[in-house]
matplotlib code that plots the C-alpha trace (Angstrom):
import matplotlib.pyplot as plt

x = [-100.5, -99.0, -95.8, -96.7, -97.2, -94.3, -91.4, -90.2, -88.2, -89.5, -93.0, -94.6, -96.8, -96.4, -98.0, -97.5, -93.8, -92.7, -92.5, -93.6, -91.6, -93.1, -90.5, -87.3, -86.1, -88.7, -87.7, -90.4, -89.6, -91.4, -89.9, -90.8, -88.4, -88.0, -86.3, -82.9, -82.7, -83.6, -80.9, -78.4, -79.2, -79.0, -75.6, -74.2, -74.9, -72.0, -73.4, -70.4, -70.4, -72.9, -74.5, -76.4, -78.4, -79.9, -83.6, -83.7, -81.8, -82.9, -83.1, -80.3, -81.1, -78.4, -79.1, -77.7, -75.4, -77.8, -80.4, -78.1, -78.7, -82.5, -82.7, -80.6, -82.9, -86.0, -84.7, -83.8, -87.1, -89.0, -86.9, -87.6, -91.4, -91.3, -89.5, -92.0, -89.5, -91.5, -95.2]
y = [134.8, 134.6, 132.8, 132.4, 128.6, 128.0, 129.7, 129.7, 132.9, 135.3, 136.7, 138.5, 138.4, 138.0, 140.8, 140.5, 140.3, 141.6, 140.3, 142.5, 141.5, 142.2, 140.5, 138.5, 136.4, 138.0, 141.6, 143.8, 145.5, 146.8, 146.3, 145.6, 143.2, 141.8, 138.5, 140.0, 142.0, 138.9, 136.9, 139.7, 139.7, 135.9, 135.9, 138.3, 135.9, 133.7, 130.6, 130.6, 134.3, 136.4, 139.2, 142.4, 144.8, 148.2, 148.7, 152.4, 154.9, 153.2, 149.5, 147.1, 143.4, 141.0, 137.6, 134.6, 132.3, 129.4, 131.1, 132.0, 128.8, 128.9, 132.6, 132.0, 129.1, 131.1, 134.2, 132.0, 130.1, 133.4, 134.7, 131.4, 131.8, 135.4, 134.2, 131.4, 128.6, 127.0, 126.3]
z = [-72.4, -69.0, -68.2, -64.5, -64.9, -67.3, -65.5, -62.0, -61.8, -64.5, -64.4, -67.3, -70.3, -74.0, -76.1, -79.8, -80.5, -77.1, -73.5, -70.7, -67.6, -64.2, -62.0, -62.0, -59.1, -56.9, -57.7, -59.2, -62.4, -65.5, -68.9, -72.4, -74.2, -77.6, -78.3, -79.2, -76.0, -73.9, -75.6, -75.0, -71.3, -71.1, -72.8, -70.2, -67.3, -66.3, -64.5, -62.1, -61.2, -59.2, -61.2, -60.5, -62.6, -62.0, -62.4, -61.5, -59.4, -56.2, -57.1, -57.9, -58.2, -56.9, -58.3, -56.4, -58.4, -57.8, -60.0, -62.9, -64.9, -64.5, -65.4, -68.6, -69.6, -69.0, -70.9, -73.9, -73.7, -73.8, -76.7, -78.6, -78.0, -79.2, -82.4, -82.9, -82.1, -79.4, -78.5]

ax = plt.figure().add_subplot(projection="3d")
ax.plot(x, y, z, "-o")
ax.set_aspect("equal")
plt.show()
């Protein structure tokens, strides 16, 4: 199942008990995440501070503060879905 229609910032697919992320905030990335990992990432995001994360040796994603709240909501919603807490 794709999340393209459900979420604005995160693009990826649910496969079994994992989520395969293809992009976040318009930055391409490939990653397989479980619910606990997505929750850990979301908890690191402070809604009032800019944040960055490194995808590989050449790519660092700088996320604008304006997107922090939405990214956190989407990460928690994906984790909930993986854990069967949402439709």
